[in-house]
PDB file of the backbone (N, CA, C, O) and the ligand in Angstrom, with CONECT records:
HET     CA  A 101       1
ATOM      1  N   MET A   1      -3.748  56.346 -27.763  1.00  0.00           N
ATOM      2  CA  MET A   1      -4.515  55.441 -26.902  1.00  0.00           C
ATOM      3  C   MET A   1      -5.460  54.583 -27.741  1.00  0.00           C
ATOM      4  O   MET A   1      -6.078  55.036 -28.704  1.00  0.00           O
ATOM      5  N   PHE A   2      -5.533  53.369 -27.339  1.00  0.00           N
ATOM      6  CA  PHE A   2      -6.423  52.443 -28.036  1.00  0.00           C
ATOM      7  C   PHE A   2      -7.755  52.358 -27.303  1.00  0.00           C
ATOM      8  O   PHE A   2      -7.794  52.207 -26.082  1.00  0.00           O
ATOM      9  N   ARG A   3      -8.823  52.455 -28.045  1.00  0.00           N
ATOM     10  CA  ARG A   3     -10.145  52.334 -27.435  1.00  0.00           C
ATOM     11  C   ARG A   3     -10.882  51.137 -28.010  1.00  0.00           C
ATOM     12  O   ARG A   3     -11.017  50.974 -29.223  1.00  0.00           O
ATOM     13  N   GLU A   4     -11.354  50.303 -27.084  1.00  0.00           N
ATOM     14  CA  GLU A   4     -12.091  49.117 -27.499  1.00  0.00           C
ATOM     15  C   GLU A   4     -13.586  49.375 -27.357  1.00  0.00           C
ATOM     16  O   GLU A   4     -14.065  49.707 -26.272  1.00  0.00           O
ATOM     17  N   ARG A   5     -14.312  49.223 -28.443  1.00  0.00           N
ATOM     18  CA  ARG A   5     -15.770  49.364 -28.361  1.00  0.00           C
ATOM     19  C   ARG A   5     -16.369  47.969 -28.316  1.00  0.00           C
ATOM     20  O   ARG A   5     -16.475  47.280 -29.330  1.00  0.00           O
ATOM     21  N   ALA A   6     -16.750  47.580 -27.132  1.00  0.00           N
ATOM     22  CA  ALA A   6     -17.176  46.202 -26.906  1.00  0.00           C
ATOM     23  C   ALA A   6     -18.688  46.079 -26.986  1.00  0.00           C
ATOM     24  O   ALA A   6     -19.428  46.960 -26.547  1.00  0.00           O
ATOM     25  N   ASP A   7     -19.114  44.997 -27.542  1.00  0.00           N
ATOM     26  CA  ASP A   7     -20.569  44.799 -27.610  1.00  0.00           C
ATOM     27  C   ASP A   7     -21.035  43.667 -26.692  1.00  0.00           C
ATOM     28  O   ASP A   7     -22.237  43.428 -26.574  1.00  0.00           O
ATOM     29  N   PHE A   8     -20.121  42.982 -26.054  1.00  0.00           N
ATOM     30  CA  PHE A   8     -20.454  42.033 -24.991  1.00  0.00           C
ATOM     31  C   PHE A   8     -21.503  40.996 -25.404  1.00  0.00           C
ATOM     32  O   PHE A   8     -22.464  40.752 -24.676  1.00  0.00           O
ATOM     33  N   ASP A   9     -21.315  40.411 -26.541  1.00  0.00           N
ATOM     34  CA  ASP A   9     -22.248  39.393 -27.028  1.00  0.00           C
ATOM     35  C   ASP A   9     -21.538  38.044 -27.165  1.00  0.00           C
ATOM     36  O   ASP A   9     -21.896  37.225 -28.011  1.00  0.00           O
ATOM     37  N   ARG A  10     -20.532  37.830 -26.326  1.00  0.00           N
ATOM     38  CA  ARG A  10     -19.737  36.602 -26.337  1.00  0.00           C
ATOM     39  C   ARG A  10     -18.895  36.464 -27.592  1.00  0.00           C
ATOM     40  O   ARG A  10     -18.438  35.373 -27.934  1.00  0.00           O
ATOM     41  N   SER A  11     -18.703  37.553 -28.254  1.00  0.00           N
ATOM     42  CA  SER A  11     -17.863  37.513 -29.435  1.00  0.00           C
ATOM     43  C   SER A  11     -16.393  37.463 -29.025  1.00  0.00           C
ATOM     44  O   SER A  11     -16.041  37.684 -27.866  1.00  0.00           O
ATOM     45  N   VAL A  12     -15.556  37.169 -30.003  1.00  0.00           N
ATOM     46  CA  VAL A  12     -14.112  37.159 -29.785  1.00  0.00           C
ATOM     47  C   VAL A  12     -13.501  38.231 -30.669  1.00  0.00           C
ATOM     48  O   VAL A  12     -13.620  38.191 -31.893  1.00  0.00           O
ATOM     49  N   ASP A  13     -12.855  39.177 -30.035  1.00  0.00           N
ATOM     50  CA  ASP A  13     -12.164  40.213 -30.789  1.00  0.00           C
ATOM     51  C   ASP A  13     -10.677  39.886 -30.786  1.00  0.00           C
ATOM     52  O   ASP A  13     -10.139  39.450 -29.768  1.00  0.00           O
ATOM     53  N   ILE A  14     -10.026  40.090 -31.895  1.00  0.00           N
ATOM     54  CA  ILE A  14      -8.601  39.835 -32.007  1.00  0.00           C
ATOM     55  C   ILE A  14      -7.883  41.141 -32.297  1.00  0.00           C
ATOM     56  O   ILE A  14      -8.190  41.845 -33.259  1.00  0.00           O
ATOM     57  N   VAL A  15      -6.912  41.449 -31.431  1.00  0.00           N
ATOM     58  CA  VAL A  15      -6.138  42.675 -31.579  1.00  0.00           C
ATOM     59  C   VAL A  15      -4.719  42.271 -31.923  1.00  0.00           C
ATOM     60  O   VAL A  15      -4.090  41.508 -31.190  1.00  0.00           O
ATOM     61  N   THR A  16      -4.218  42.775 -33.027  1.00  0.00           N
ATOM     62  CA  THR A  16      -2.897  42.340 -33.491  1.00  0.00           C
ATOM     63  C   THR A  16      -1.826  43.400 -33.275  1.00  0.00           C
ATOM     64  O   THR A  16      -0.641  43.107 -33.433  1.00  0.00           O
ATOM     65  N   ASP A  17      -2.205  44.615 -32.921  1.00  0.00           N
ATOM     66  CA  ASP A  17      -1.211  45.689 -32.889  1.00  0.00           C
ATOM     67  C   ASP A  17      -1.102  46.358 -31.530  1.00  0.00           C
ATOM     68  O   ASP A  17      -0.721  47.525 -31.433  1.00  0.00           O
ATOM     69  N   PHE A  18      -1.441  45.614 -30.473  1.00  0.00           N
ATOM     70  CA  PHE A  18      -1.342  46.195 -29.135  1.00  0.00           C
ATOM     71  C   PHE A  18       0.110  46.237 -28.696  1.00  0.00           C
ATOM     72  O   PHE A  18       0.799  45.217 -28.741  1.00  0.00           O
ATOM     73  N   ALA A  19       0.580  47.390 -28.275  1.00  0.00           N
ATOM     74  CA  ALA A  19       1.965  47.548 -27.820  1.00  0.00           C
ATOM     75  C   ALA A  19       1.964  47.954 -26.358  1.00  0.00           C
ATOM     76  O   ALA A  19       1.512  49.043 -26.005  1.00  0.00           O
ATOM     77  N   ARG A  20       2.476  47.068 -25.510  1.00  0.00           N
ATOM     78  CA  ARG A  20       2.532  47.381 -24.082  1.00  0.00           C
ATOM     79  C   ARG A  20       3.411  48.596 -23.862  1.00  0.00           C
ATOM     80  O   ARG A  20       4.471  48.730 -24.474  1.00  0.00           O
ATOM     81  N   GLY A  21       2.956  49.495 -22.970  1.00  0.00           N
ATOM     82  CA  GLY A  21       3.703  50.708 -22.706  1.00  0.00           C
ATOM     83  C   GLY A  21       3.280  51.858 -23.594  1.00  0.00           C
ATOM     84  O   GLY A  21       3.525  53.020 -23.269  1.00  0.00           O
ATOM     85  N   GLN A  22       2.651  51.546 -24.705  1.00  0.00           N
ATOM     86  CA  GLN A  22       2.150  52.589 -25.608  1.00  0.00           C
ATOM     87  C   GLN A  22       0.631  52.619 -25.635  1.00  0.00           C
ATOM     88  O   GLN A  22       0.013  53.683 -25.608  1.00  0.00           O
ATOM     89  N   ASP A  23       0.044  51.434 -25.688  1.00  0.00           N
ATOM     90  CA  ASP A  23      -1.414  51.326 -25.807  1.00  0.00           C
ATOM     91  C   ASP A  23      -2.015  50.887 -24.482  1.00  0.00           C
ATOM     92  O   ASP A  23      -1.377  50.201 -23.683  1.00  0.00           O
ATOM     93  N   LYS A  24      -3.243  51.294 -24.271  1.00  0.00           N
ATOM     94  CA  LYS A  24      -4.004  50.799 -23.132  1.00  0.00           C
ATOM     95  C   LYS A  24      -5.396  50.444 -23.611  1.00  0.00           C
ATOM     96  O   LYS A  24      -5.954  51.097 -24.493  1.00  0.00           O
ATOM     97  N   LEU A  25      -5.950  49.396 -23.014  1.00  0.00           N
ATOM     98  CA  LEU A  25      -7.336  49.054 -23.296  1.00  0.00           C
ATOM     99  C   LEU A  25      -8.222  49.859 -22.353  1.00  0.00           C
ATOM    100  O   LEU A  25      -8.065  49.808 -21.133  1.00  0.00           O
ATOM    101  N   ASP A  26      -9.136  50.587 -22.930  1.00  0.00           N
ATOM    102  CA  ASP A  26      -9.924  51.553 -22.161  1.00  0.00           C
ATOM    103  C   ASP A  26     -11.329  51.007 -21.920  1.00  0.00           C
ATOM    104  O   ASP A  26     -12.150  50.916 -22.833  1.00  0.00           O
ATOM    105  N   PHE A  27     -11.575  50.651 -20.672  1.00  0.00           N
ATOM    106  CA  PHE A  27     -12.905  50.155 -20.294  1.00  0.00           C
ATOM    107  C   PHE A  27     -13.535  51.053 -19.241  1.00  0.00           C
ATOM    108  O   PHE A  27     -14.378  50.603 -18.465  1.00  0.00           O
ATOM    109  N   ARG A  28     -13.137  52.305 -19.208  1.00  0.00           N
ATOM    110  CA  ARG A  28     -13.648  53.191 -18.171  1.00  0.00           C
ATOM    111  C   ARG A  28     -15.167  53.348 -18.275  1.00  0.00           C
ATOM    112  O   ARG A  28     -15.742  53.364 -19.363  1.00  0.00           O
ATOM    113  N   GLY A  29     -15.786  53.462 -17.115  1.00  0.00           N
ATOM    114  CA  GLY A  29     -17.225  53.665 -17.074  1.00  0.00           C
ATOM    115  C   GLY A  29     -18.027  52.387 -16.958  1.00  0.00           C
ATOM    116  O   GLY A  29     -19.251  52.433 -16.828  1.00  0.00           O
ATOM    117  N   LEU A  30     -17.351  51.233 -17.003  1.00  0.00           N
ATOM    118  CA  LEU A  30     -18.056  49.953 -16.942  1.00  0.00           C
ATOM    119  C   LEU A  30     -18.009  49.332 -15.550  1.00  0.00           C
ATOM    120  O   LEU A  30     -18.691  48.340 -15.291  1.00  0.00           O
ATOM    121  N   GLY A  31     -17.219  49.901 -14.663  1.00  0.00           N
ATOM    122  CA  GLY A  31     -17.146  49.387 -13.293  1.00  0.00           C
ATOM    123  C   GLY A  31     -16.430  48.061 -13.168  1.00  0.00           C
ATOM    124  O   GLY A  31     -16.671  47.316 -12.218  1.00  0.00           O
ATOM    125  N   LEU A  32     -15.541  47.748 -14.121  1.00  0.00           N
ATOM    126  CA  LEU A  32     -14.855  46.464 -14.114  1.00  0.00           C
ATOM    127  C   LEU A  32     -13.719  46.446 -13.098  1.00  0.00           C
ATOM    128  O   LEU A  32     -13.023  47.444 -12.910  1.00  0.00           O
ATOM    129  N   ALA A  33     -13.541  45.295 -12.443  1.00  0.00           N
ATOM    130  CA  ALA A  33     -12.406  45.068 -11.557  1.00  0.00           C
ATOM    131  C   ALA A  33     -11.467  44.081 -12.234  1.00  0.00           C
ATOM    132  O   ALA A  33     -11.917  43.079 -12.789  1.00  0.00           O
ATOM    133  N   TYR A  34     -10.155  44.358 -12.192  1.00  0.00           N
ATOM    134  CA  TYR A  34      -9.174  43.452 -12.787  1.00  0.00           C
ATOM    135  C   TYR A  34      -8.791  42.390 -11.773  1.00  0.00           C
ATOM    136  O   TYR A  34      -8.408  42.716 -10.649  1.00  0.00           O
ATOM    137  N   ILE A  35      -8.889  41.119 -12.157  1.00  0.00           N
ATOM    138  CA  ILE A  35      -8.661  40.019 -11.219  1.00  0.00           C
ATOM    139  C   ILE A  35      -7.516  39.116 -11.653  1.00  0.00           C
ATOM    140  O   ILE A  35      -7.341  38.033 -11.095  1.00  0.00           O
ATOM    141  N   GLY A  36      -6.739  39.540 -12.630  1.00  0.00           N
ATOM    142  CA  GLY A  36      -5.597  38.733 -13.054  1.00  0.00           C
ATOM    143  C   GLY A  36      -6.031  37.395 -13.623  1.00  0.00           C
ATOM    144  O   GLY A  36      -6.959  37.318 -14.427  1.00  0.00           O
ATOM    145  N   LYS A  37      -5.334  36.320 -13.186  1.00  0.00           N
ATOM    146  CA  LYS A  37      -5.625  34.991 -13.739  1.00  0.00           C
ATOM    147  C   LYS A  37      -6.741  34.265 -13.014  1.00  0.00           C
ATOM    148  O   LYS A  37      -7.193  33.215 -13.469  1.00  0.00           O
ATOM    149  N   THR A  38      -7.189  34.803 -11.902  1.00  0.00           N
ATOM    150  CA  THR A  38      -8.172  34.083 -11.108  1.00  0.00           C
ATOM    151  C   THR A  38      -9.518  34.024 -11.814  1.00  0.00           C
ATOM    152  O   THR A  38      -9.783  34.783 -12.747  1.00  0.00           O
ATOM    153  N   GLY A  39     -10.361  33.109 -11.351  1.00  0.00           N
ATOM    154  CA  GLY A  39     -11.667  32.922 -11.976  1.00  0.00           C
ATOM    155  C   GLY A  39     -12.635  34.012 -11.553  1.00  0.00           C
ATOM    156  O   GLY A  39     -12.446  34.680 -10.536  1.00  0.00           O
ATOM    157  N   PHE A  40     -13.670  34.175 -12.353  1.00  0.00           N
ATOM    158  CA  PHE A  40     -14.700  35.155 -12.015  1.00  0.00           C
ATOM    159  C   PHE A  40     -15.368  34.783 -10.693  1.00  0.00           C
ATOM    160  O   PHE A  40     -15.652  33.612 -10.439  1.00  0.00           O
ATOM    161  N   SER A  41     -15.613  35.776  -9.867  1.00  0.00           N
ATOM    162  CA  SER A  41     -16.242  35.538  -8.579  1.00  0.00           C
ATOM    163  C   SER A  41     -17.549  36.301  -8.426  1.00  0.00           C
ATOM    164  O   SER A  41     -18.133  36.317  -7.343  1.00  0.00           O
ATOM    165  N   GLY A  42     -18.004  36.922  -9.477  1.00  0.00           N
ATOM    166  CA  GLY A  42     -19.240  37.693  -9.422  1.00  0.00           C
ATOM    167  C   GLY A  42     -18.937  39.177  -9.460  1.00  0.00           C
ATOM    168  O   GLY A  42     -17.913  39.621  -8.941  1.00  0.00           O
ATOM    169  N   GLY A  43     -19.812  39.932 -10.065  1.00  0.00           N
ATOM    170  CA  GLY A  43     -19.574  41.362 -10.253  1.00  0.00           C
ATOM    171  C   GLY A  43     -18.867  41.599 -11.567  1.00  0.00           C
ATOM    172  O   GLY A  43     -18.291  40.667 -12.127  1.00  0.00           O
ATOM    173  N   PRO A  44     -18.892  42.800 -12.070  1.00  0.00           N
ATOM    174  CA  PRO A  44     -18.220  43.093 -13.342  1.00  0.00           C
ATOM    175  C   PRO A  44     -16.712  42.939 -13.190  1.00  0.00           C
ATOM    176  O   PRO A  44     -16.084  43.662 -12.416  1.00  0.00           O
ATOM    177  N   GLN A  45     -16.137  42.004 -13.923  1.00  0.00           N
ATOM    178  CA  GLN A  45     -14.716  41.710 -13.771  1.00  0.00           C
ATOM    179  C   GLN A  45     -14.060  41.470 -15.122  1.00  0.00           C
ATOM    180  O   GLN A  45     -14.703  41.097 -16.104  1.00  0.00           O
ATOM    181  N   ILE A  46     -12.755  41.700 -15.129  1.00  0.00           N
ATOM    182  CA  ILE A  46     -11.943  41.389 -16.302  1.00  0.00           C
ATOM    183  C   ILE A  46     -10.750  40.573 -15.844  1.00  0.00           C
ATOM    184  O   ILE A  46     -10.095  40.931 -14.866  1.00  0.00           O
ATOM    185  N   ARG A  47     -10.458  39.483 -16.535  1.00  0.00           N
ATOM    186  CA  ARG A  47      -9.344  38.639 -16.181  1.00  0.00           C
ATOM    187  C   ARG A  47      -8.435  38.467 -17.392  1.00  0.00           C
ATOM    188  O   ARG A  47      -8.865  38.647 -18.531  1.00  0.00           O
ATOM    189  N   ALA A  48      -7.178  38.118 -17.140  1.00  0.00           N
ATOM    190  CA  ALA A  48      -6.208  37.952 -18.219  1.00  0.00           C
ATOM    191  C   ALA A  48      -5.453  36.654 -18.025  1.00  0.00           C
ATOM    192  O   ALA A  48      -5.052  36.314 -16.912  1.00  0.00           O
ATOM    193  N   ASP A  49      -5.263  35.939 -19.105  1.00  0.00           N
ATOM    194  CA  ASP A  49      -4.503  34.703 -19.060  1.00  0.00           C
ATOM    195  C   ASP A  49      -3.539  34.679 -20.240  1.00  0.00           C
ATOM    196  O   ASP A  49      -3.790  35.298 -21.274  1.00  0.00           O
ATOM    197  N   GLN A  50      -2.440  33.961 -20.074  1.00  0.00           N
ATOM    198  CA  GLN A  50      -1.458  33.837 -21.146  1.00  0.00           C
ATOM    199  C   GLN A  50      -1.650  32.494 -21.842  1.00  0.00           C
ATOM    200  O   GLN A  50      -1.933  31.483 -21.199  1.00  0.00           O
ATOM    201  N   GLN A  51      -1.494  32.497 -23.145  1.00  0.00           N
ATOM    202  CA  GLN A  51      -1.618  31.252 -23.884  1.00  0.00           C
ATOM    203  C   GLN A  51      -0.791  31.341 -25.148  1.00  0.00           C
ATOM    204  O   GLN A  51      -1.080  32.137 -26.041  1.00  0.00           O
ATOM    205  N   SER A  52       0.226  30.527 -25.214  1.00  0.00           N
ATOM    206  CA  SER A  52       1.094  30.431 -26.396  1.00  0.00           C
ATOM    207  C   SER A  52       1.368  31.774 -27.065  1.00  0.00           C
ATOM    208  O   SER A  52       1.017  32.001 -28.223  1.00  0.00           O
ATOM    209  N   GLY A  53       2.007  32.655 -26.298  1.00  0.00           N
ATOM    210  CA  GLY A  53       2.466  33.904 -26.881  1.00  0.00           C
ATOM    211  C   GLY A  53       1.408  34.966 -27.067  1.00  0.00           C
ATOM    212  O   GLY A  53       1.659  35.980 -27.717  1.00  0.00           O
ATOM    213  N   MET A  54       0.238  34.757 -26.515  1.00  0.00           N
ATOM    214  CA  MET A  54      -0.772  35.806 -26.587  1.00  0.00           C
ATOM    215  C   MET A  54      -1.439  35.961 -25.227  1.00  0.00           C
ATOM    216  O   MET A  54      -1.358  35.083 -24.367  1.00  0.00           O
ATOM    217  N   THR A  55      -2.089  37.083 -25.061  1.00  0.00           N
ATOM    218  CA  THR A  55      -2.872  37.319 -23.851  1.00  0.00           C
ATOM    219  C   THR A  55      -4.342  37.206 -24.206  1.00  0.00           C
ATOM    220  O   THR A  55      -4.808  37.764 -25.199  1.00  0.00           O
ATOM    221  N   ILE A  56      -5.057  36.474 -23.377  1.00  0.00           N
ATOM    222  CA  ILE A  56      -6.493  36.334 -23.600  1.00  0.00           C
ATOM    223  C   ILE A  56      -7.225  37.009 -22.457  1.00  0.00           C
ATOM    224  O   ILE A  56      -7.103  36.622 -21.295  1.00  0.00           O
ATOM    225  N   LEU A  57      -7.976  38.013 -22.812  1.00  0.00           N
ATOM    226  CA  LEU A  57      -8.784  38.724 -21.824  1.00  0.00           C
ATOM    227  C   LEU A  57     -10.215  38.220 -21.889  1.00  0.00           C
ATOM    228  O   LEU A  57     -10.773  38.022 -22.969  1.00  0.00           O
ATOM    229  N   GLN A  58     -10.792  38.019 -20.729  1.00  0.00           N
ATOM    230  CA  GLN A  58     -12.208  37.669 -20.667  1.00  0.00           C
ATOM    231  C   GLN A  58     -12.906  38.660 -19.750  1.00  0.00           C
ATOM    232  O   GLN A  58     -12.395  39.023 -18.690  1.00  0.00           O
ATOM    233  N   ILE A  59     -14.073  39.084 -20.179  1.00  0.00           N
ATOM    234  CA  ILE A  59     -14.816  40.103 -19.434  1.00  0.00           C
ATOM    235  C   ILE A  59     -16.200  39.570 -19.091  1.00  0.00           C
ATOM    236  O   ILE A  59     -16.938  39.077 -19.945  1.00  0.00           O
ATOM    237  N   ASP A  60     -16.517  39.688 -17.823  1.00  0.00           N
ATOM    238  CA  ASP A  60     -17.872  39.360 -17.350  1.00  0.00           C
ATOM    239  C   ASP A  60     -18.533  40.675 -16.977  1.00  0.00           C
ATOM    240  O   ASP A  60     -18.267  41.229 -15.910  1.00  0.00           O
ATOM    241  N   ILE A  61     -19.384  41.168 -17.844  1.00  0.00           N
ATOM    242  CA  ILE A  61     -19.946  42.503 -17.615  1.00  0.00           C
ATOM    243  C   ILE A  61     -21.176  42.460 -16.715  1.00  0.00           C
ATOM    244  O   ILE A  61     -21.479  43.433 -16.025  1.00  0.00           O
ATOM    245  N   ASP A  62     -21.882  41.335 -16.723  1.00  0.00           N
ATOM    246  CA  ASP A  62     -23.121  41.280 -15.938  1.00  0.00           C
ATOM    247  C   ASP A  62     -22.952  40.541 -14.609  1.00  0.00           C
ATOM    248  O   ASP A  62     -23.910  40.394 -13.851  1.00  0.00           O
ATOM    249  N   GLY A  63     -21.743  40.082 -14.334  1.00  0.00           N
ATOM    250  CA  GLY A  63     -21.454  39.538 -13.015  1.00  0.00           C
ATOM    251  C   GLY A  63     -22.004  38.155 -12.735  1.00  0.00           C
ATOM    252  O   GLY A  63     -22.143  37.777 -11.572  1.00  0.00           O
ATOM    253  N   ASN A  64     -22.326  37.377 -13.786  1.00  0.00           N
ATOM    254  CA  ASN A  64     -22.871  36.032 -13.557  1.00  0.00           C
ATOM    255  C   ASN A  64     -21.803  34.945 -13.636  1.00  0.00           C
ATOM    256  O   ASN A  64     -22.121  33.759 -13.723  1.00  0.00           O
ATOM    257  N   LYS A  65     -20.530  35.356 -13.605  1.00  0.00           N
ATOM    258  CA  LYS A  65     -19.369  34.457 -13.605  1.00  0.00           C
ATOM    259  C   LYS A  65     -19.142  33.767 -14.951  1.00  0.00           C
ATOM    260  O   LYS A  65     -18.307  32.868 -15.054  1.00  0.00           O
ATOM    261  N   GLY A  66     -19.858  34.170 -15.948  1.00  0.00           N
ATOM    262  CA  GLY A  66     -19.621  33.679 -17.304  1.00  0.00           C
ATOM    263  C   GLY A  66     -19.125  34.828 -18.172  1.00  0.00           C
ATOM    264  O   GLY A  66     -19.613  35.951 -18.043  1.00  0.00           O
ATOM    265  N   PHE A  67     -18.169  34.570 -19.048  1.00  0.00           N
ATOM    266  CA  PHE A  67     -17.607  35.671 -19.829  1.00  0.00           C
ATOM    267  C   PHE A  67     -18.586  36.143 -20.904  1.00  0.00           C
ATOM    268  O   PHE A  67     -19.355  35.358 -21.460  1.00  0.00           O
ATOM    269  N   ASP A  68     -18.536  37.425 -21.175  1.00  0.00           N
ATOM    270  CA  ASP A  68     -19.408  38.042 -22.171  1.00  0.00           C
ATOM    271  C   ASP A  68     -18.624  38.570 -23.360  1.00  0.00           C
ATOM    272  O   ASP A  68     -19.194  38.905 -24.399  1.00  0.00           O
ATOM    273  N   LEU A  69     -17.318  38.640 -23.195  1.00  0.00           N
ATOM    274  CA  LEU A  69     -16.488  39.104 -24.300  1.00  0.00           C
ATOM    275  C   LEU A  69     -15.092  38.551 -24.112  1.00  0.00           C
ATOM    276  O   LEU A  69     -14.569  38.519 -22.998  1.00  0.00           O
ATOM    277  N   THR A  70     -14.490  38.114 -25.211  1.00  0.00           N
ATOM    278  CA  THR A  70     -13.103  37.656 -25.195  1.00  0.00           C
ATOM    279  C   THR A  70     -12.303  38.539 -26.140  1.00  0.00           C
ATOM    280  O   THR A  70     -12.735  38.835 -27.254  1.00  0.00           O
ATOM    281  N   ILE A  71     -11.139  38.952 -25.677  1.00  0.00           N
ATOM    282  CA  ILE A  71     -10.239  39.730 -26.525  1.00  0.00           C
ATOM    283  C   ILE A  71      -8.890  39.026 -26.551  1.00  0.00           C
ATOM    284  O   ILE A  71      -8.284  38.790 -25.506  1.00  0.00           O
ATOM    285  N   ARG A  72      -8.432  38.697 -27.733  1.00  0.00           N
ATOM    286  CA  ARG A  72      -7.124  38.064 -27.887  1.00  0.00           C
ATOM    287  C   ARG A  72      -6.128  39.115 -28.339  1.00  0.00           C
ATOM    288  O   ARG A  72      -6.310  39.774 -29.363  1.00  0.00           O
ATOM    289  N   LEU A  73      -5.075  39.254 -27.554  1.00  0.00           N
ATOM    290  CA  LEU A  73      -4.014  40.200 -27.894  1.00  0.00           C
ATOM    291  C   LEU A  73      -2.849  39.399 -28.445  1.00  0.00           C
ATOM    292  O   LEU A  73      -2.082  38.802 -27.690  1.00  0.00           O
ATOM    293  N   GLN A  74      -2.723  39.388 -29.739  1.00  0.00           N
ATOM    294  CA  GLN A  74      -1.696  38.584 -30.392  1.00  0.00           C
ATOM    295  C   GLN A  74      -0.311  39.137 -30.084  1.00  0.00           C
ATOM    296  O   GLN A  74      -0.065  40.336 -30.215  1.00  0.00           O
ATOM    297  N   GLY A  75       0.587  38.250 -29.675  1.00  0.00           N
ATOM    298  CA  GLY A  75       1.979  38.643 -29.460  1.00  0.00           C
ATOM    299  C   GLY A  75       2.217  39.415 -28.177  1.00  0.00           C
ATOM    300  O   GLY A  75       3.311  39.942 -27.972  1.00  0.00           O
ATOM    301  N   VAL A  76       1.221  39.494 -27.309  1.00  0.00           N
ATOM    302  CA  VAL A  76       1.357  40.264 -26.071  1.00  0.00           C
ATOM    303  C   VAL A  76       1.558  39.307 -24.901  1.00  0.00           C
ATOM    304  O   VAL A  76       0.738  38.420 -24.666  1.00  0.00           O
ATOM    305  N   THR A  77       2.665  39.497 -24.164  1.00  0.00           N
ATOM    306  CA  THR A  77       2.886  38.713 -22.954  1.00  0.00           C
ATOM    307  C   THR A  77       3.122  39.669 -21.791  1.00  0.00           C
ATOM    308  O   THR A  77       3.495  40.825 -21.990  1.00  0.00           O
ATOM    309  N   GLY A  78       2.904  39.179 -20.588  1.00  0.00           N
ATOM    310  CA  GLY A  78       3.140  39.988 -19.399  1.00  0.00           C
ATOM    311  C   GLY A  78       2.095  41.054 -19.169  1.00  0.00           C
ATOM    312  O   GLY A  78       2.350  42.039 -18.475  1.00  0.00           O
ATOM    313  N   PHE A  79       0.922  40.868 -19.744  1.00  0.00           N
ATOM    314  CA  PHE A  79      -0.158  41.837 -19.597  1.00  0.00           C
ATOM    315  C   PHE A  79      -0.527  42.011 -18.126  1.00  0.00           C
ATOM    316  O   PHE A  79      -0.568  41.037 -17.374  1.00  0.00           O
ATOM    317  N   GLY A  80      -0.793  43.243 -17.719  1.00  0.00           N
ATOM    318  CA  GLY A  80      -1.158  43.480 -16.326  1.00  0.00           C
ATOM    319  C   GLY A  80      -2.069  44.680 -16.178  1.00  0.00           C
ATOM    320  O   GLY A  80      -2.518  45.271 -17.160  1.00  0.00           O
ATOM    321  N   ALA A  81      -2.329  45.021 -14.942  1.00  0.00           N
ATOM    322  CA  ALA A  81      -3.269  46.106 -14.649  1.00  0.00           C
ATOM    323  C   ALA A  81      -2.830  47.429 -15.289  1.00  0.00           C
ATOM    324  O   ALA A  81      -3.664  48.270 -15.625  1.00  0.00           O
ATOM    325  N   ALA A  82      -1.514  47.603 -15.455  1.00  0.00           N
ATOM    326  CA  ALA A  82      -1.014  48.857 -16.021  1.00  0.00           C
ATOM    327  C   ALA A  82      -1.405  49.028 -17.481  1.00  0.00           C
ATOM    328  O   ALA A  82      -1.300  50.124 -18.031  1.00  0.00           O
ATOM    329  N   ASP A  83      -1.856  47.944 -18.110  1.00  0.00           N
ATOM    330  CA  ASP A  83      -2.249  48.008 -19.522  1.00  0.00           C
ATOM    331  C   ASP A  83      -3.729  48.316 -19.705  1.00  0.00           C
ATOM    332  O   ASP A  83      -4.238  48.351 -20.825  1.00  0.00           O
ATOM    333  N   LEU A  84      -4.402  48.536 -18.595  1.00  0.00           N
ATOM    334  CA  LEU A  84      -5.844  48.764 -18.623  1.00  0.00           C
ATOM    335  C   LEU A  84      -6.190  50.131 -18.069  1.00  0.00           C
ATOM    336  O   LEU A  84      -5.516  50.648 -17.177  1.00  0.00           O
ATOM    337  N   LEU A  85      -7.240  50.703 -18.606  1.00  0.00           N
ATOM    338  CA  LEU A  85      -7.877  51.862 -17.986  1.00  0.00           C
ATOM    339  C   LEU A  85      -9.259  51.416 -17.553  1.00  0.00           C
ATOM    340  O   LEU A  85     -10.109  51.081 -18.379  1.00  0.00           O
ATOM    341  N   LEU A  86      -9.471  51.416 -16.238  1.00  0.00           N
ATOM    342  CA  LEU A  86     -10.743  50.926 -15.717  1.00  0.00           C
ATOM    343  C   LEU A  86     -11.453  52.037 -14.954  1.00  0.00           C
ATOM    344  O   LEU A  86     -12.548  51.825 -14.433  1.00  0.00           O
TER     345      LEU A  86
HETATM  346 CA    CA A 101     -21.515  37.272 -17.821  1.00  0.00          CA2+
END
């Protein structure tokens, strides 16, 4: 299992070895809701978007509709709720 230690300072983390079906991003204990591609609507949320062969995750931990952390998953497509532990 892959564990992400996030510091939520608007930094960008790049993950190059994420394997769907084997690895999961673990955000348990943060109260995050997965919202797919939709925009932040308030509350702790995590969204995922696809961009040129990678998945870009954005996390709004304080619920102000602005992202606090970006994670780029290189080479990962089709990312979904099953790839997360929330
Ligand atoms: Ca925020």
